N, C-alpha and C positions, 0 to 999 in steps of 0.2 A: 307356507312361511317356514315351517320346521325344516323343509328340505333345503332352504336357502341359508340356514344358519351353519356356521363353521364348515365351509365348503371343502377345506383340506382335511377334515376328519372323516375317515371311512365309516360307513354305517356299522353299527354293532353296539354291544353293551356299554362300552366306554363312552361313546358319543351320546348314547341314550341317557346315561347317568348325568353327564354334563348338561345336556339340554333340559332334563327334568329338574335339575337344581336351578338353572336359570329361570325356568318358569315358576318354580316354587318360591324363589327369592322375590318375586313381584309382590308377595304378601308381607315382606319385611319392610319396616320403615326405612326410608332412604338414608337416614342418619346411621343406620346399622348395617348398611350394605358396604362392607369393607372386604377387600380381597388383598391378600399378601402373597407375592410371588418371590421365590428365590430367583437369583439371576444365573449364576454359573451352572450350566448343565440343565437349567430349567427354561430359561428364555434364550440363551445362546450357548454355542458349543464351548465346552471346557477342556476338551482333549485335543492334542496330547499334553498341552499346558494351558493354564488359565490365561485369558487375554491380558489381565493386569500383570501377570508374570512376564508375558512377552513385552509389555510396555516397559517394565523395569529393566529387562535384559537389553532392550534397545537403548535405553538411557545409559546403562552400564557400558555398553560397547562404545558409545560416543565418548563417555568420560575416560575410558581406558585408552582410547585412541589419542586423546589429548594429554594423558598423563599415565604412562605405563606402570608407574608404581601402584596405581589403584588395583591392578590385577594381582598384586602380591598378597592381598588380604585373602584368607582362606575361603571365606564365603563367596567372594567374587571370583576367585580362581576356579572354584567348583562350578559356578554358573557359566563362566566363559568356556570351560572345558566341554560343556554340553553333556556331561556324564550324569545321568540320573542317580547312579549309585553314589557318586561323590556328594551330590546334593543331599541324598537320603542319609548318608553317614553323618553329615553335619546337622541335618534336620531342617525341613522346609520352613518351619516357623522362624528359626534363627536366621536362615537365609533371607526370608521375606523382610525381617526387621532390618537387616543390613542393607538390603536394596532400598528400603524406605528412607534410609539415611541419605541417599543420593539427592533427595528433594528437601532436605532440611534447610530451613531459612526462606523457602519460597512463600510468597503470599498466596492466598487461596486463588486469586485471579491468575497468577503465573502458573500454578499447578494445573488449573483447569485448561489454560491455553496449551500447555504441553500435552495434556491428555488428548485434547481434541486434534492437535496437530498429528499425533501418532495415529489416532483412529481414522484420520483422513487418508492415510497411506499404508497402514499396517495390513499385512497379508497373513492369512492362516498358513501355518507351515506345511500342511499336508493336503488340505482340501482345494487349494488352488483358487481361492476367492478372498476378497477383502474381509477383514475381521467384521466390519460393520454389516456385512451381508450374511453372517453366520448366525443370525437370529432365526428362531423356529417359526415358520409361517403359521402353523396351527395355533401357537400361543399368541401371536399377534392378532389373529382372528378372535381368539377368546377375550383378549384384553379389549379389543374394539367393541365386542358385544357387551361385555360388562359395563363399559363406559356408556354405551347406548342405553343401558338399563339403570343408569344413575349410581353405579358402584364407584366408590373411592378405590382406585387401583394404586397399590403401594409396592415398593421393592424392599425386600428384607434379605440382605445378602451377607455372606461371610467376607466378601471383598471390601476394599476400602471405600468408605462412604464418599469421599470427595472424587475418587476415580469414577464411580458409578454415577454420581450426580452430574458429572461433566457430560455424560452421554445419554442420560435417562430420558430427557425430554425429546431429544432427536430420535432415539431408537424406539421408544415405547410410549411417548406422550405423557410420561410420568414426571412431574415437576421435582426439582431438587429437594424440596422440603418433605416429599413423600418417600425419600430413600433412607432406609435404616441399614447401616453397615458397621464395619469395624472402624472405629473412630481414632484419628490421630489428634493429639492435643495441639493447640496453637498457643504461642506466646504473644502476649500483647506488648507492643513497642510504642512508646510515645514520641511525639514531636518529629514528624506528624503521626497521629494514631494509625497503627496498622497491625496486622497479624502475620506471624511467621510460623511455618510448619516446624514442629519438633519431631523427635523420633519416639515419643512416648505415646502409648495407647491410653485411651480413656476407657478404663475397665478392661474387660477381656475381649478376645476375638468374638465376633458375632456368629457363634455357632451353638447348636444345642439349646439348652435352657436359656442362654443369654439372648437368643432371638426373641423369646416370649417376653422376657423382662424388658428388652429394649423396645419392643412394639408398644408395650404399655407406657414406658417412660417417655418415649419420643413421639408416638402417634396418639396414644390415649384412647384407642378404639380397638376392640377385639374383632378379629376377622371371622366371617362366616365361611369364607373360602380361603384355603391355604394350598399353595402349589409348590412342590419341591422335588428333589431327586436324590438326596443323599441323607446319610445318617445325621448330618448337621441340621437337617430340617425336621427331624422326627418330632421334637417337642412342639414346634410350631404347628405341624399338621394335627398332632394329638389335641392341642389346645383349641384349634378351630373346630375340629370334629365334635368336641365335647360341649360345644355351646348350645344354646336353646334355638329352637326353630330350624328352618332349613340350613344345613351345613354341608360342606364338601371338603374332604381331604383328597387331593389329587397328586399322585406320584408318577414321575416320568421314569420309565424303565428303558435304559439305553441298551437295546437288543438288536440294533440295526447296523451290523458291520459293513454292509454294502453302501448305505447312504451316509452313515455317520460313524459311530463306533459301538462296539459291544463290550459292556463292562457293568459292574455294580458300583455305583458312586459311593464314596466313603467320606466321612468327616476328616478334616485335616488336623484338628487340634486335640482329638481324643480318640480312644479305641472303642469301637462299637461292639456290644456283646452279641449282636444279631444283624445279619445283612438287612439293609433297609427294605429290599424287595420282599423278604420273608415277613418283616414287620407289617408292611402294607397289606399283604395277603391275610395275615393272621387277624389284623384289626379291622378288616373289611373296607379299607380305603379303595378308591377307584384308581387302579394302576393302569397307566397308559403304556401300551406296548408301542414303541416308536415304529417298529417294523410292521405291525398289524393294524394299528389304529390311525396312522397318519398317511394320507395319500401323497402329501408333499412335506418335505422336511425344510429345505431351504428355498428361497425365492429363485 
């Protein structure tokens, strides 16, 4: 039976640690079997740009084609130039909020429909495959095994909640209500009653300690498994690892330039004092080497 588990994971210490956790978790009450996964760089590819950023850029290009004055705004000009330095000079957070404004006034249903339409045709800029096929096969296997063992599988992402909710069921089998992300506030409009997207965040971006707070306020259940890849996931992994009973903090190390990319993932909204891979090694987390531990990366 053990040999049939996680077939895309190569034999070794990492796979052994994951399987040992799965077996130990059988002793945990089902109500406490909660797993929290980051999304970008943990469940699907986040380089050279985030999938949601590509979605925003696609919408911007369509808007600029219809109205050239749109491209005169500094944030949009930087994005349309394709110059990472220009975007960096303005700041990714400011650019992201400007791009968010492209969807101001949409209902939740309209935004979901636009997200799904993009995901049905969007292509990864360098891997030569649709965005929807850039999910990591070993992680899909882990999610399936967790679900088989009665875990509640949730997504805790720095990305936009509504963007990820639009695809979470299809890609991961995770229902929208189990997605915790960066929230955009809605405005209520009467006659007839409806909701319209604003450009205001509800609280802070969902990175760092905010992830832990939002897990509690939105899910109300502490994970015994947390999986991430960047400094923005540190507190979530620390919180899961510090719990009672069997726990596992699982960190993805992007060290496979041949099949994916080689880099140390970082938080986007704050500066980290220590690379997350060093943190994981120091704290004794289980660190996945994408190059060494995964037989297959993409389907």
